[in-house]
N, C-alpha and C positions, 0 to 999 in steps of 0.2 A: 504494500500500500504506500502511496506517495511517490512511487518511482515514476520516471519519465522515460519516454522512448523518442529517439530522433533517428530516422532512416533517411539517408541521402542516396538517391539512385539516379542513374542515367534513365532517361525516359523517352517516350515517343511523342512528338508534337501532335496536337489535335488539328491544326490547320492543314487542310488537304494539300495545298501547294507546298508548304514546308515539309509535309510528310513524304511527298513524292521525291523531293530533292534529298531528304534525309535517307530514305531507303536506297536511292540510287548510290549515294556516297557510302553509306554504312554497309550495304550488302555487296557492292561491286568494286568501287574505287578503293576504299580502305583495305580490303583483303588483298587486292591485286598489288598495290604499291607496298603495303606492309609486308606481304610475302616476298616481294622482290628485294626489299631492304634487309629483312631478317632471315630470309630463306625458309620461313615457316608460315605459309599462308593459312594453315589450319588454325593457328593461334589467333589470327585476325578474323576468322569466321565465327569463333565461339562467342565473342562479346556481342555482336549484333543479334545473334540468335537468343542469347540470354536476355538482352534488353527487350527484344520484341515479345518474349514470352513472359515478362514480368507482368503481374496483374495490373489492369487499368486502375487509375487513381481511385475511383469510387469503390471498386472491388477491394483494393488494398486497405482503404479506410474502413470498409466493412469488416475485414479480417481483424484489424486492430480492435475494433469495437467488440467483436466476438471474443477476443482474447481479454476483454475486461478494461480496455482503455477508454477514457472519457476525454472530452475536449479534443477529439481527433481532428486534425487539420492537414490539408495537403497544399503546398505552395509550389508553384511552377517558377522556374528560372530559365533564362536564355530561351525564350519562346517555347518552353515546354521540353527542352532537351534534358533538363535536370529537374528533379522534384525532391522536395523535402516533406516528409511525413512526421508529424509529432502527435503525441498523446500523453495523458497522465493516468496512472493506475489508481 
């Protein structure tokens, strides 16, 4: 009781135009050039898949509430590319 949670995650923008560019870069450009530089393209494919499979903000806030957190909030940064989720137990 009285504990707090703060989760900062990469996220997916909700704007359809930004989402198109985001997916183009994150799923194709980054893995290609990251693989060229590092020699390990697979490492640069994991992050986009992980971010795209993270629960949507409303769903994640619901999960925090189900876990007993109150005053749950989600705040978007950088056009929704990053989000911060907070709550109080």
